[in-house]
N, C-alpha and C positions, 0 to 999 in steps of 0.2 A: 851638382853632382847628380848623377842617376839616382834613384832610391835603392836599386838593388847593390850598388857600390857602397852606398851609405851603410845600409844594413850589413855589408861584407866587414867594412872597418867595425862596425860594433861586436861582430861575431868574433873578429880575431881578436878584440881586447877581451871577450869572455875567455875565448881558447887559451891564449897565451899570456894575457896578463892579470886578470881578475876574474874567476869563475863566479861571481855574483854579479857581475854586469850584465844587465839584461839585454838580450839579442835575439835573432833569429836563428833557431837551432841547424836550420838547413845549412847554413854557411860556415858553422864552427867547425873546427878541427875534430877529427873523431880517430880514435884507436878502433881499428877493424879485427875483430878476433873471431874464431869461432867457439863457442861455449856452449856446452849441452844444458847446463844447469839453468842457465838464463835464456836458452833457445835463440842464442845469436848465432848469425853465419854470415860470414865475407858475402857470400852469394847474394843475400837479401840486398844489400848495398848496390853490389854489382848490377843486379836485374833493374833497381830501381832507378840507376844513373842510366841505363841503356834506354828504358823505356822514355825518359823525359829529356834525353838529348837532343840536338840538333845535329851534331856530328861526334863521331869517336875515333878514338885511336888506342890500339891495345899492343903491347910488346910483352912476349912472353916467351920465356926459354922453352918450357914445354906445354903441349897442347895434346890433351888426350881426347879419345872420342867421348869419354864419360863427361869430360869438361865441356865439351861443346854440348851435349845433351842437356846439361844443367842451363844452358842459356839459350835453347834451341827457340823456345817460343818468343823470347824476347827479340831474337833475330829476326823472326818472321815477321814481328810485329813493326820493327824497323824497315824492313823491306817493303811492306805495305805502304809504310808512310814514305818511302823513297829517302830514309835519311843514310847518308853514305858513311862510310867507315874504312878504316884501314887496320890491318891485323898482320902484326911482324912476328913470327914464330923463329925457333933455332934448332938447328938440325944437332946440336950439341949434344953428345953422346948417342944419338940416333933414338932419342927417348918418345920425341912427338910421333904419335901415330898415324900411319897414312891414311887410317879411315877417318881421323879427325879433319885432316886436310881435304880429303873429299867432300866431306860433310859442309865445310866452310866454303868450299869451292861453288855451290849451288847457289851461293848470293850474288846477284850480278851488282848489288849495292856495296858489296865490300872488295876492296882490292887486297888480296891475299900474297904475302912475301915470306920467304924463309932466309935466314941468315945462316950460310953453309960455312962462314970463316969465322974468326976471332972467338969463338966460344962464347957467344952470347948468351948471356945468363940473368938478364932483366926481368922485373915483373911489375909494369907499369900501365896504369890503364887511366885514360885521359878523355874527358867527355865535356863539350862546347854546351853552353847553356845561355847562347847569346852574348851578353859581354862579361859571361863567368865562366872560368875554367875548373871543372872539377876534377882533381888528381887523386889517384889512388897509387900508392908507390909502398912495396913490402915485399913479402915473401912469397905470396900467392901466386903458382902457377894457375894455367887453365886447366886443372883437372878436379874432379868431384871431391876427392880429398881434401885438397888445398882449400877450396871454396866452403867445404862444410864440415868436415870433422877434425883436420890436423891442427896442431898448436900452430897458429901462424899469427905474424905481426904484420899489420899494412895502416898506414897513416892516411888518412883521408884529408886533404885541405882544399879551400877553394880560394881562386886567384882570379882578381880581373884578368880580362884577355890581353889588355896591354900592360900586365904588369912583368917584372923581370923574371918571376918564376915560370908564369906560362910560356913566354917566350924561348927561355932556355930550354924547357922540358920539351917542347914541339922541335925545336930546332935539333935537339939531341936525337929525338924520335926519326924526324925526317932524315938526319945523316944516315942512320943505320938502316932505315927503310930504302932509301935510294941506293944503297949499296947490296941490297939483298935482291935474290933471285925470284922473279914471279912465278907463283906456282900455277901449273896447269896440268890436266890429266897426264900426259906423257912424263912429266917430272916426277909427278906421284908414282906411277908404274916403275920408274926406276929407281926412286927411293924406296919402294917397297921390298924389291929385291934385296936392297942392302938390310933393312928392318927385319926382315923375315930369316935371312941368313944369320943375323946376330941373335935374334930371338931364339930360333932353334939350336944356334950354338949353346946360348946361356942354358936352355932346357936340359941339352944333354949333358952340360956340365953339372948340372944340379942332380940330374939324376945318376950320375957316378958317383956323385957326394953321398946321396940318399941308399946306395947300394950297402954303403958301409956303416949304416946308421940303423940302429934296433929301432923300430917303429914302437912308441910307446902310446898306449890309450890311457887318457885320463879325463875324468868328468870336467868339463866345464865349469864356470862358475854357477850358472843358473842350474845345472844337473846336480852340481854339487849340494845347493840348497834343498832342491827336490829330494835327493836321497837322505839328507839330515831329516826331512819332514816324515819321510816313510819309516825310519828309525823311529822316531819319536811318537808316529801313530803304534808302532808295534810294541815298542814299550809300554804304551798305554793299554795294551790288550786288543788292539783293533785287528781283525782279518781281512778287512776290505779296505781299498783305497782308489781313489781317481785320480790321473794326472789329466789336465788339460792343457793341451800343448800344440801350438801353431804348426802347420804342416812345414816340415822340412827343418825342425828345429832338434831332431835327434832323439823323438820317442822311444825307437826302438835300443839305440844305444843306452838311453836312461834306464828302461827296465833291464837290460843286459848287465849293467853296472849293479843294479840292485839284486839281480838273482845272482851275480857273482858273489856278492857279499853274503847274501842268505844261504849260499850253499846247499839248495835242495837236493835230495836224491832223484825225485822224481820230478819232472817239469814238463809244463804244457804250454805251448804259445798259440793262441787261436785267432785266423784270419779269416777274411772271406773271398781271398783270392791266391791261388797257388803260388803265382809268381811273386806275391807278397811273402808269402811263408818262406820260399826259396831265398829270397833276400835277407829276410830277418835272421834265417838259420845262419847264413854266412856272417851277418853281425855277429850274432852270438859266438861261433866258431874263431871268429879274428879276434875276440877278447878272450875267450876260453878255448885254444885250440884243443884241449884234450877231452873235451865232453864226447860222450856217446851220444850223436843226435842223428835224426831222420825226418824226412818228411812222412806224414800221414795225410795221404791226399790222391785222389786218383788211382792210378795202377800201383801207387807205393804206399803200403801200409804195415811199416814195422813198428808193431806194439812193444817191442823189447827193447826199443831204445830209452835212454835215461832222459834225454831231451827230445821232446817231441813237438814238431811244428806243423800243425793240422789247420786244414780248412774247415770251416764250421759246417759247408755243406757235406761234408764226409763223417765228420766226427758226430754229428747230430743224428745221425742214423742208428737206429736201436742195435743192429748187427755189429757196429762199430763201438757204440757205447757201451755196451754190456762187456765189452772186451777188457773192461779195466772196472776194479773196485771203486767205491764212491770217494774212498780216501787214498786212490792210488797215487795221485799227484800232491807234492807238500806245496807246490806253487804254480799257479795258472794266470797267465795273461792274457786279457782280451784286449785286441786291438780294434780301432774303429768302433769304440764302446757305443757310439749313439745308435747303432744296429740294435744293440742288446735286448730291446723290447720284441723283437722279431720272435715266433713261436720257435725256431731252431735254436737262437741263443738261450731264451729262457730254459727250454728243455736242458741243455747242457748245463746252464748255472744252477739249476735246480738239482741234478743229479749229483755232480762233483761237489765234495766237500773238503777243499784244499785248506792248509793251515794259512796261506794267505793268497787273496784273489787280488791282481790289479788290473783296472781299467784305463785303458789310455785313448782320447779322442781330442780333436781339436775343435770340436762343436757339439758340446754336452746339451746345449738348449734346443728343446724341440718347442714347435709352434702347434704340434697335434694333440696337446694334453699327456703326452707319455713323460714318465718320470724316471729319467737314466740315474739323477742322483740317488734316490732310494735305492736301487739296486747295489750301490756302494756304501749305503749306511750314512750318506752325506759327507763322507771322509774326503774331502779334496786336498790331496796331500800337495798339489802344486799347480800353479796357472800360470802359463807361458803364452800370453796373447801376442799377436801381430808386432806391435808396437815395442814391447819389451824386447822382442827375439831381435827386430832391426836396430834397437839400441845396443844390444850385446854383441851385435853383428854374428849372430848365428844364422842369418839369411843373408842372399845375394841382395845387394842395393838395386832398387828399380826406379826407373824413370817414368812417370805416368803421364800421359798425354790426353787431356778430356777434348776432344774436338767434336765440332758440330755436324751431325749426320747431313748428308746432302737433301737439298728439295729437288724432288723430281717432278718435272711438270707443274711447278709451282706447291707441290702437296709436301708437307714434311713428313718424316717417318715418326710414326706415331705407334703406340700401343697394337693398334687393329689395321696397321698398314696392309694395303692389297700385296698379295704374294708378288705379283709381277713388278711392282714398285721395288721390292726388296731385292730382285736379281736384276734391276734394269742395268742396261749397258754403261749407262752415265754412273750409275753408283758401284759398279765394279771397277771401273777406271779410276774412281776417286778412291776405292779403297786400296788398290794397287799403288797409286801415286801417293798416298799418305804413308803406307807400309815402307816406301823406299825412302822416302822424306825422313822418317824419323828412324829408320833402319834399325840395325843391331850394335852390339859392343864391337864385333870384328868383320862386320861386313857380310857375314854368312849368316843366312836367315833359318832358324829351326824353330817355327812357329806354329802356335795352336790357336785357331780362332773359333770362338763360341758365338754360335748363333741361336735365333729365337725359335726355330723350328727345324725339322728334320730335312723337309724339301728344300728349305732354302739353304742348308749344310751342302745337300748333295748338288744342287745345282751352281750354286757359287764354286764349288769344287771343279765342276766341269768347266766353267767359264774362265777360272784361274789357269786350267791344263791348256786351254785353248789358246792362251796367251804365254805360253811356254815354261809354264810353272810345273813343278811336280808336287801334287797335293793328291789326298783321299780325304772322302769324307766317312766317319765311323758312327754307327750308330748301335743300338741294344742289340740289333738283328745279327751283328757281326760275332763270330767266334772269338773268344779270348786269345786263342793262338794267333788269329788273323791280327788281331789289335796289337798283340805283343810284338808281332813282325813290323807293325807300321811304326811302331814306335822306335823300335830298333833302328830302322830305315831313316826316321828323322834325325836320328844321332850318329849315323855313317860321316864317315868323312866326305870333303867335299868332291873328291874324284871318284867316288864310288857310284857307280850306275843306279844303284838301289836308293840313294840319297833322295830322302822328301824334304820339300821346303815348308809345306804346311800340311797339318791335319786340322779338318773341319768337323765339328761336333755340336751337339746340343748340351747334353748333361753327364756324360758317360765318364767324363775325365774330372767330374766334381770331386773326388776323393779316390784314394787308394791306387793312383797310379804315380810312378816315379820316373820323371823324364829329366833328369838333371841338367841335360844339355840345353833344355828349351830357354831361347833368348829374346822370344819376342810372342807377347801375347795379344790378340785383338779380338775385343769386346763388340758384338754386333746385336747384341739383345738388351732389352732395359733391364736396370737390375730392380728385380723383384723381391731380393733378400740380399741383406749384408751377408748373412753367413754364406750364401753361395757365391757371392762376389768374391771374398776372401778365399773360398776354396778354390775357386777357378785362377785368382792370382797366384794362390801358393803353388800352383803348378809348376811356375817357373823361378820360384824363390831358393830352391835348393842350391846351395854353393857347390861349385865344382872347379877345379883348376883351370879350365879353360875359359870360364865365363867371368866377364869383368861385371856385368849387371845385366838386368832384364829391362827390355822395353815392353811397357804397355799402352796400348793405344784404345781408347774407349770412346767407338762413336755414339755420341749423346744425342739422341732424337728428342721429339717433343713429348717425352713419357711422364706420366703423373708421378712415378715412383723415382725420379731423378733424386730427390732428398736423400734416397738411400746411400747415394755416392760417397759423401762425407762422413756419413755413418760408418761405412764400410772401411773407408781408407785411414780414418783416424781412430776408430774403434770406441767412438762415443756413442752410446746408448741411451743418452738422458732424454733424447727427443726434445730438446730445449732448443727452440729456434734460435736464440741468440748464440747460444754455444755453438750450432751449427753453422752459424753465417761467420762466426770469428774464426772457425777452424778452415772453412772456406777462403776466406780472406787471408789467413797466415800461411796455408800452403806449405811450401817446402821449408818454413821456419819452424814447423811443428813437429813435422816427419824426422823420426831420429836418424841419425847418420846420414850418409851421402844420397840417400833417396830424394827424389825429388818429385812435387806434385803441379802439373801445368795445366791449365785451361784455357782454352781461346776464349775471346768475350762473349760468343753466341752461346757456347755450352755453359759457361759461368753462370749467364744470365737465367738460362734454362733453370739450372739447380736454384738460384736464388728464387726464383719463380715458383717452383716445385715447394721449397720450403714454405714460401709465404702462403700458398694456397692450399697446404696440407693442413688438415684438422688433426694435431698430435693428442687431441683429449677424445678421441673417439673411445665409447665404453669398451668395446670389444678388444682394442689394443691395450687399454690401462688394464682390463680383467686377464688378458693374455701374459702381461711383464709380470704382473703380481703371481699369476701361477707359476712362472719359469723361476721367480724369486723364491717362492716358497718351496718349490721342489729341491732348490738348490740348496737352502741353508735348513731343509727339515722341520720347520716350524712356520706359525704364522708370521710373517714380517711386519716391522713396525717402522715409519718413517726413515728413520737411521738406518736400517738395513737397507734402503735402496740407495741410499747415498754412500754408504761403506762399502758395498758390493759392485760399485759403479753403474747400476741399474738405471732405470728411468728416473726423470727428474721428481723426486716425491712431492713437490709442490703442485705438480699437475693433477694429483688426487684432491689436492685441497681445492684447487681451481674449480674442478667438475663437480665435486661432492659436498664441498662445504668444510668437511673435516674428515680425517681419515676413518675415524670411527663410524660415519655416515655408511663408507664404503664396506667395510668389514661387515657391519652389522646387517648391511641389506645382501651383499653378495659371497660371504663366506660361511658356508653352513657349518664349519668348524669352529666358527668364531661364536661362542655361547654367551660372552657377557654382556648381554644386552639389558643391561639394569639402570642406564642414565635417563635421569629425569628431562623434561624439555627444556627447562632452564640450564642445564649440564651441558646439554648437546649446543644449545645457544652459544654459551660461553666457550666451549670448544671451537666453534666456527669462527667466533671474534677473535680469539687468541691466535688461531691458526692463521688468518689472514690478514688481522690488522696490527697485532703484536710482533708476533714470533715468525715473520716472514723473510727474516736474514737481513732486512737492508739497514735497520739501526738494532744495536746489540744492547744498549742502555735499558731499555724496559724489560727485555728478557732477561739481563742480569738481576735487576732488580726483584723481579717476579721469583726468579729462582732462589735468592738470597731468603724472601719472606716465605716461602714454601719450607725452607731449610729450618729458618729461626723464628718465624712468625713475626717478629720487627726488628727494625735495625735504624741506627740514626744516619743523616747525611755524611757524616765523616766515614762511616764504616761501609756506605756505598762507594763514595769517593776512593777510599783505599783498594777496594777490589776491582775498581775500573782501572785504575793506576797499576795494579800487579798484574792483572790480566792482558790490557792491551797497551800499556805504556803512555796513557795520555790522561790529562786531569778533566774533569767535568765541573761546570759552574753550577751555582743555586739554581741559574735560570733553566739549564738541562734537567735537573733534578726534579724540578716542579714540574716541567712539561712532562716528564715521564710519568709522575703521578698522577697527573691529569690523564694522561693517554691510557693508564692501565685501568683507569675507571671510564674508558670509552667515550670521555669528552670530547676530543678531536674528531672522532667519525661521527658523534652526534647520536649516539643509540640511547633513546630516552628510557626506553625499558630497564636498560642494564648500566645506566649511567650511576656512578658513584656506588658500585655495587661488589668492589672488590678491596679497597683498602683506604685508610684514611690517615691524616697526617696531621699531628699536633706539635707546633714548633719544629724542631729539628728531627723528630722520631715520626717513622712510617709503619704502620702496622696493617695486618689484615683485618677485616672486619668479620663478625661473627656467621653472616650468613654464607661467605664464602669459605670458611674453617669449616663449616657445616657440609659444603660441598665437596671438600677434600677428603672427608671421611669415606667418601665412595672411592675406594682402590683404584677402581678401572679409569674413572675420571680424572683421577691424579695422576696414574699410569700414563695416560694420552697426553695429558698437559706436559708432563714431566718430558714426553719425547719430541712435541714440537718446540719445547725449549731446547734440547739437546740437538736437534736437528738445525735450528736458527743458529746455534753457536757453532757447529762443523761448518755450515757453508758460510757464515759470515767470516769465520777463522780461515777458510779457503781463500777467499777473495781480499781478506785485509791484508795489506802490506804497509808499514809505517811510512815507506818513502812517497808511496801513492795515495796516502790518506790525507784529505784536506778538510777539517773542520766538519767531521760527520759524514763526509763522502768519500767513496774510492773512484779514482780515476778511471774513466771508462767503464765503470760498472753501469748498468741500468737501473733506471727508476722511475716509478710513476709521479704524476703531480703529487698525489697524495702522500707518496712516501717524501718528496722533496720538501713539502711544507711541514709534515712531521718532523723531518730530522732538523728544519729549520726554528724548530720550537715554537710554532704557530699555536693558537689557541684551539682553534677549529679549523676543519677542513674547508677552504673557500670553493665556491660553487665555480666549476671548471669554465662556464661561460664568463664568470667576471675575471679570471685568471689570463684567457686568450695566449699571448705571448709573453707576456710579464705581468707580475703585480709587485707593488710594495708592501712590505708590512705596515703597520701602524706605526709602529715605531721607528721606522725609516731606517731599520738595522740590516734588512735585507732585501733583495729585489730578484728572484730566480728567473732567468730568462729561458723560455722554452721555444725552438727553433724546429719546424717541419722544412727540412734543407730543400725537398723537391715537392713544391705544392701540388695538390689535386687540380683537375681541371674543373672540377664540379664546385670549388669553393669561389665564395664572391669576389668580383674584381678589386674590391676595396681592401680584401685581406691576403692578396696576392703581393706580399711584401718580396722585395729584392734582398733576401738576405743571403750574401754570398761569402765564401773564404776568399780573400785577396793572396793569401798563402797560409801555411799551416799555424800560424801564430797570429793571423788578424781576420776578423770577420766584419765584412760590412753589413749593418743590421738598420732596420727600420723600426720606428716607433709604432704604435697605433695610429691609425689616420685619425684626421681632425684634431690634430697635435702642432703646436709651434714650440719654440725654443721656451716661451712663456709658459706653457701648458705644466700645471703643478708637477705631474709624473717626469717630466722632462727635465723641469728645473732641478728635481732632486738626483737624477740620474747624472746630470751635467755637473752638479756640484756633491759629486759621491764624497769627497773627500772630507769636505764640511761635516756632513751626516756621519762619515763613517761607514757607508754604505757598503754592503758585500754584494757582488753580483756574481752568483754561480751560475755557469752557462751549461744547458742543457739541449742535446740536438738528436734528433731522428732522421732517418732518412726519407721516409714516407709514411702516410698513415696507414696505408694497407699492408707495409712490411713490418714495421716495429710496434703496431698496435698503440699499447697507450704509455709506452714505456721509452726513455731517452736515455741516451749515453751522456754521463757526466763528463764534461769536458774541462773541467778545472773553474776556477775562479777569472773574472776579467774586468778589465778597467775601460773605461772610454777614454780614447784618445783627444784630448781636449779640443784640438784645433780642427778634428774630423766634422764637427757637428754643422748641418745644414739643413736649411728649410726647403722643401720640395712640394710639389703636388702630387697626388695620384688619383686616376678616375674611380669614382664609386659606382654602385651598381645602375644607376641612372646616367651614368657618362659624365656626371657633375665631377668639376676638379675639386678635391678636398686638400687640406694642408697636411704634411708628414714630415717628420724628422729623420734624417738620415745621418748614422756616425759610424765609425769604426771602433769596434772592441779590441783589446790588446789582452790575449790570453796569458794566463800566468804560466802556462805549459804550452810548449808546442804540440800539435795534436801528432800522434804516433802514426808514422807513415802508411801502415795498413788501413787503419781505420779513415784515414784522410781519404785513400785511394778510394775506399769504398761509399764514403759518405759524396763524394763530388761525383762518382760515375753515375750515369743517369739510369 
């Protein structure tokens, strides 16, 4: 029998008979659901199946443009690979979008048909994998919500292509498909008339219903939490507060709700543009229709209104400022507060003394040394970042497509690309082609295009216009009234003569502009700042009734700052390379809601390269992020503050400076506690790097207990570990911890046995270390490293993925691995190589660099490859036969009770010194075979090849990442 069919039989037994039967996970039946807490989406399995299939068939009752947008990149890959497919949709209830059909029609490898009779309501997805057919049948239609957010149940099963299930399923599909109508442009045009008529009829009926309803304004869940925090701050006697809220999340409404509750007699709302002041006033009046309000800007300056909406340019002038007494206003709101360091804002804030001052901004963090947080006494009432806003459905969902920018005349678009290449005809054609390919939610484009420079924006606008588009390029030279008119034209109805397709700009739309109907954003510039990226993305995320989603097309050139893209999209500012790779790997799984993140292969590789090449430990960057955090919390941060505030990875300071104390004492003039001895500093460095690095928690807990009690027994240590983490530790682990805390493992002779002693079952601190702890600064910094290690370990620790000291898919260095395996000392890396067996033959960690470098010796270019996601073909060290001592131990692993934990990294230059823990593995007994390999002189030397069976199948995304070259 074929091996895949044999594995299928085992998997079916696991899935349907006994869950403890060993089998390949890829063939096991699965229940596919959307679960926000576990970050599971039906979409993930669907795109995986599409990427790997040899042919596919889809039957869905409803297909929407958003549903097609979710799988667009997967379909493009299939087209490139010439993989054929058939898609059957239904006209049932006329719910299928005409635009979705248009989008599917561009694929010449897909045969598209629609069932117009029989009320077809099926949802089935079939994928051919050679002699295996994967079947997904359940409740999910081809819509973004069904694939990502709705409560859906779908069963995925695998069957042999000759099986009854496979044949009956495809027979039923083809029966319906053969009776359906082939879809072409003319059919879509006729259907569009029916769809449009029904849609407008439904909208008209909805409007009729709305006319007899009273519109009620209520805070959403997030706003309610923010309002509660504002109440609490005022109850504490605070007179200032800052709201950090992503663009489009209703900051103005939030402030209006709070003002309504506060009931000030006199109120002022300060902004930097008249049109924003007008919209803010409209918002307040919709909530409080009876207020006496007016603008204070330009030619309109009514100082007698109770609620004044002013522009900073006007109110900051002496002749206007002095019209009011310093205590005239009970409550003042300053919008876009990150401008508040400007002289005009400072002048106004220094003059007025309101009973309460509220600042609002999406981006309080400044990189120019300006402390916005101090202006509001560091009282952050609430933070609503992009990811949280998406999760709470406060913003429109978006489909992001990272596409590789075009090479022109063999030259890549880079940071300093010549202007003529940026506006080359070939590039313009590619921009237009790509914008049409990914399209918009409803087929009508209302787009913003962000360019790298003004001359590029102007010339590209001209070239788009020459090709029949209606566009304009806006710069800082254009008046506010002209900009406002262009925005109005962008939002005009399709049949309007003034309707614009695109507005080109550089940075004037980064903030303070509200264009709800924008449904496509194109980025033609390198991502220099995560803040600017999110600002520009935010221009299209405001919800509006007519917008289903936003299309974002990011042309990714060969830019040094490409690593900023995952930072911006996912909001991770840890600057931890492994975190960024995992985010890039996870894509749509991690992004909340029905939004998706997609990259073509070239653009994804460019981002991976940028992450690998970027030095995330530059002093200027570490100092800048430290300063921002210090501003935010209003005090000298400790390591835990970085972790708790979601800031830069605190371990980067330890890696760069040895310990955090070294950084503070050298670079922060406000840090005055520089009283540590050379010994104490060295101990902090050793504890920070070697003990409290969060990779093993036992030493950290033992140290914490000793600092608290001075001494304790083995039993007390065991009880604490059991209570805190739910697992037992044996005497071997305890003795290892004692040795490690005395720095025997790292072999530091000067500080060896300088911390504690152990007599019988009792552990206690020795006097010299007790004396060190008398220095409160030393103890404070040591406790900080302990707290950090516990927080980070706790974040990664999950009992279901914890395997005897290691957490599945977490990264470990060789030194970490041997410490966790209780080795007495850290072995020489040259002696370890790809594996080394412990003296007592209890364990043999295996280290694999999956893609070997060209510069390594031929004799070590071992062919270590995955056969599938649960089997790894592996080679021993060279000059080995099955009779060699190490190979014999591995082959007789059951006799020796040998544990073989497997660690893999992709490349030396990508993953540095750390490897992913892939779980434990066992050699398949019949797989051992003796071969030869050429050494550096071309001479054939013996080697043993075998296959490891992994205890846990490799998760899909990591498997895909490791396999890709």
